[in-house]
C-alpha positions as CSV (number, residue, x, y, z in Angstrom):
1,M,77.8,106.0,149.7
2,S,76.3,104.4,146.6
3,R,73.0,105.1,145.0
4,S,69.9,103.0,145.7
5,L,69.7,99.9,143.6
6,K,66.3,100.7,142.3
7,K,67.6,104.0,140.9
8,G,70.8,102.6,139.5
9,P,74.1,104.4,138.9
10,F,74.1,108.0,137.7
11,I,75.3,108.2,134.1
12,D,75.3,111.6,132.3
13,E,73.2,111.3,129.2
14,R,75.5,113.6,127.2
15,I,78.4,111.3,127.8
16,I,76.5,108.2,126.9
17,K,75.5,109.9,123.6
18,K,79.1,110.6,122.8
19,V,80.2,107.0,123.6
20,Q,77.3,105.0,122.1
21,D,77.9,103.2,118.8
22,K,81.4,104.7,118.4
23,K,84.9,103.3,118.5
24,P,87.5,104.7,120.9
25,Q,90.0,105.3,118.0
26,D,87.4,107.5,116.1
27,T,86.4,109.8,118.9
28,G,89.7,110.9,120.4
29,V,89.5,112.7,123.8
30,I,86.0,113.5,125.2
31,K,85.8,116.6,127.3
32,T,83.5,116.5,130.3
33,W,82.7,118.5,133.4
34,S,80.5,115.7,134.8
35,R,82.7,114.4,137.6
36,S,79.8,112.6,139.3
37,C,79.2,110.3,136.3
38,T,79.7,106.6,137.0
39,V,82.0,104.7,134.7
40,V,80.1,101.9,132.9
41,P,81.5,99.1,130.7
42,E,80.5,100.9,127.5
43,M,83.2,103.5,128.3
44,I,86.1,101.1,128.3
45,G,88.8,102.1,125.9
46,F,87.8,105.8,125.7
47,T,89.8,108.7,127.0
48,F,88.0,111.4,128.9
49,A,89.3,114.9,129.7
50,V,87.7,115.4,133.2
51,H,87.6,119.0,134.5
52,N,89.2,119.4,138.0
53,G,88.2,123.0,138.5
54,K,91.2,124.5,136.8
55,D,92.1,122.4,133.8
56,F,91.3,119.1,132.2
57,I,93.0,115.9,133.3
58,E,93.0,113.0,130.7
59,V,91.7,109.7,132.1
60,F,91.9,106.5,130.1
61,I,89.1,104.1,131.1
62,N,90.0,100.4,131.6
63,E,88.2,97.5,133.4
64,E,89.4,98.4,136.9
65,K,87.7,101.8,136.7
66,V,84.2,100.5,136.0
67,G,81.9,101.3,138.9
68,H,83.9,104.4,140.1
69,K,83.1,108.0,139.4
70,L,85.0,110.0,136.8
71,G,86.0,112.6,139.4
72,E,87.9,110.1,141.4
73,F,90.6,110.0,138.7
74,S,91.0,113.8,138.4
75,K,92.4,115.2,141.6
76,T,91.3,118.7,142.6
77,R,94.2,119.4,144.9
78,K,97.9,119.5,144.2
79,F,100.3,118.0,146.7
80,S,103.6,119.8,146.8
81,R,105.4,118.2,149.8
82,H,105.6,118.1,153.5
83,G,107.6,120.8,155.1
84,G,109.7,121.0,158.2
85,K,113.4,120.7,159.2
86,I,113.7,117.0,158.4
87,Q,112.4,117.5,154.9
88,K,114.8,120.4,154.5
89,D,117.7,118.2,155.6
90,L,116.7,115.4,153.2
91,D,116.4,117.8,150.2
92,Q,119.9,119.3,151.0
93,A,121.4,115.8,151.2
94,A,119.9,114.8,147.9
95,R,121.2,118.0,146.3
96,Q,124.7,117.3,147.6
97,R,124.5,113.7,146.2
98,E,123.6,115.1,142.8
99,I,126.6,117.5,142.9
100,D,128.9,114.6,143.9
101,V,127.7,112.4,141.1
102,S,128.1,115.1,138.5
103,K,131.7,115.9,139.8
104,A,132.5,112.2,139.6
105,A,131.2,111.9,136.1
106,K,133.3,114.9,134.9
107,A,136.5,113.5,136.5
């Protein structure tokens, strides 16, 4: 749910200070813990290192990301894979194909 129009978007003041009147090439990567900060057009071209709770994920800001929050681009959960018998069979078949390809390349 977006913020009220009379309040405007939430933009962290510390991030705006780091971005204002600077060029993206000069600043390098800007570290931030502010995942709730809205991306504004002044941030285009900058790279932010957004904290996901464990480490920093680098996010390059372009035109499509304006209006979104910084935290949307730094996932907090890591997807490993779905489990089950079908997945096990698929993994085994893929492994067997790799073995067959390597044997064919050697021959």
